N, C-alpha and C positions, 0 to 999 in steps of 0.2 A: 464654269455655269454658276447661276443665280449666287455672286459672288458680292458686295458690294466694292468695290474698289477704291471707294473712297472714305470707306470703313477699314484705318492701317487695323485691328485686332482683328479683323473678320480675316483680313487677306492674310494676317500671320498664324492665324490658327489654321491656314489651309495650307501651307510652308511645310517640308520633312522637314528632320531635325538637321539632315546635311543642309538645305538649302536657305535653312537660316542661320550654318553654320558662315557657311560659304554667306552670305551679307553680309554678318556684323563684319568678317574677316575684310570685305570690301569697302564697310564702311570705316573699320579704324585705320584700315591702310590708306584710306584718301583715294582709293581704288574708283570709289561711286562715283564722285564728283564729273568724272573724264564720261559717263557714263549717260551723261545728263543733256539734252541738243542743245546746240551753239542760242535754237531760238526761245529756246524754257529758261537758258541761264539768263538770257538776256530779261527777264519779266519775273524771276523769281530768285535767281542766283543770286550771289555776294556782291555787288556793288564796284570791286575792283575787277573781275572775272571779266567785264568786259571791255574787248580791245578794240579799236580800231584800225583800219591800216593807213597809213599815210596816205593824201592825196597828192597827185600830181597837180592837179587844178584846183584850187580852194574857189567855190562858188561865196560873191558876196552877199552875206546879212545871215549864210548857213552855217551851221555846225552840228556836228555828231550828238545825234544823242547819247545819255549818259545815263545810269542808274537813279529812275526815282528817289533811292537812300542816302544816295552821296551825301556825306555829310561837309555841311555848308563849313567855308572858308572860315576862322576866325585869326586873323591877324593878329599881332602886338600893337598894341595904342605906341610904348614907346619902345624904336626899333633899337636891336642892340649892336653893334657891331661886330662881327664874326670874324672879319675877312683872314686876321691874326691869328685863329682857333687852331688847334694842335691838326693835322690831318687822321687822328685817332678817335674824330668827333664819327664821323663817318661808321666806325665800326661799333660806335656805343649808338647811331642810330639806326641798325639794325639790330639790338637786343631789343631798342623799346620797340621797335615794329613787328619781331617775333613773336614779342607778348600781346603787343593790341593785338594780333590775327588770330594767338590761341586765345586771347581771351572771350575775342569778339565770337568765333565757331562755338565755344565751350559753352558759351552761355547764351547762344542764341541770339545773339545783339539786335538782331534784323526784327526778331520779334518786339514790335513798339510797345506790344500789349504787356509782356512779362519783363522790362528791364528793370534793373533796381542799380542806380548808379554807385549806389556803397557797395555792391558784389563785383559792379567789374573793376570800378579802383582798388579794391581790396585783393584781386586777383591779376592786376596789370603787376602791381604793387613786387606782390610777390616773385611773380615770373621774372620782374626787372629789374635786377640788380643795379642797372645805371640810374634808373630813379629811382627807388628804395636806397641804397646806399655809396651810389656815387663811383660807384664800378668800373672803370676804365678798360677794357678789351683794342689787344692787340691785331686781334682780325677778325674779319665778319663772321670763320669759323667759331672760332669761338666765343662768339655774342650768340652764336645759334647754338650751340654746347649748354652753356650758362642756362638757357632760355627753356631746352627742351629736358633737363634736366629737373629744374626745380616744375616742371608741367607735372611729372611724372612721379614726383615728391608729394606735390597737392591731389592731386588726384589721378590713378593708372588708367582710368580711361578718357585719358586727356589724346586726344587722335594731333600726335605732330608730325605725321606723314606729308601733311599739306602744308605744314608754317613754310617751307623754303621756296617751294612754288608761288604761297599768295604772299610773301615781299619779295620775289622776282616781279611779280607781278604790281605789287606796288608802288616800285620802282622804275618798272616798265613804264608805266602812265597811261594813261587812256588814247593813246595815239589818237589819229585822222589832225584837226588841226588845235588840239588842244597841249595845253602845258604842258609838259615833260613832268614836272611835277607835282599835279596837281593830285594824285593819290596819294603822295606822303604828306602832303600837306592839309590833303583832307584828313588821314587818317590823324595826324599831329592838333589837327582843330577839333576831332570825336574826341580824344581823350581831353583838350583844354576845355570842352562843353560838358563832359562829365564829371572832371574838378570844377568847372566855376558853379555847378549845380547844387554840387555835395558842398561846398565852402557856404551859398546861399543858405538853403534849404539845414545846416549843419546838421548834417548827417554822421553818427560818432558809428565808427566800428572799434573793435579790439585792436587791429591790424594795424590803424595808424592813429595819428591826431592831426588836431585843423593847423599848428603849425606843420606838422611834416607834407601835409597837403597844400600848403603854401606856400614850403618851397618846392615841390613838386611842378606847379603849376608857373612856378619864377624857369626853374629847365625847361616846360617846353617854350616857354616863351624864348627861352635861348634859343632851341632845336629848330621851331617856324623859321626865326631870323634864320640862323646857316643854313636854311635848304634852299634861301629865297634869294641870301646872297651866293649859295655857290651851286646855282644851278647848270 
């Protein structure tokens, strides 16, 4: 009674020690995200959490609604032929996507007002050794383990429990009458947009150089082309 539920500090002060521990445990494990009603997820959840069931009949001119923060596609202006690429590319792609979703959640990237492209890119390059050190993985599991271990080394408060289901959601796509690869391409495009902005604004961080960013940008073009050509 008489508690302003919109005031997080006031609500937190009303919780017992056990309730606070329970909340923090659910937050770190990712369990708390399962408690959000589907309708609210579609309004304030992360963009890859929206999935529509396949339709037996598609209305002419009709299309399922996607999240308003879905990153726009940035396709390569000079297509790269990736048809004969190694099958291990898909494992390396998992490494990038896992690093992306962890960075997105950790930095609350859905909060447009608080975005810092330099911080995002620095975190992403730390987590994804495919991007930062050209590491190749022989399985998706190894690609995941690498990202999770890097996350713990970087910040013990990283919530890694949700990463696998987040990547699965990206790979599953938006469903409905949308292209299955739409979410993966959007994630890669989001990274490319960050890189492009970082290069144009000449933001510098000790963790990377302009030359490094340029090479990573080329890798993003390759992976975007790979996804398009291996749907």
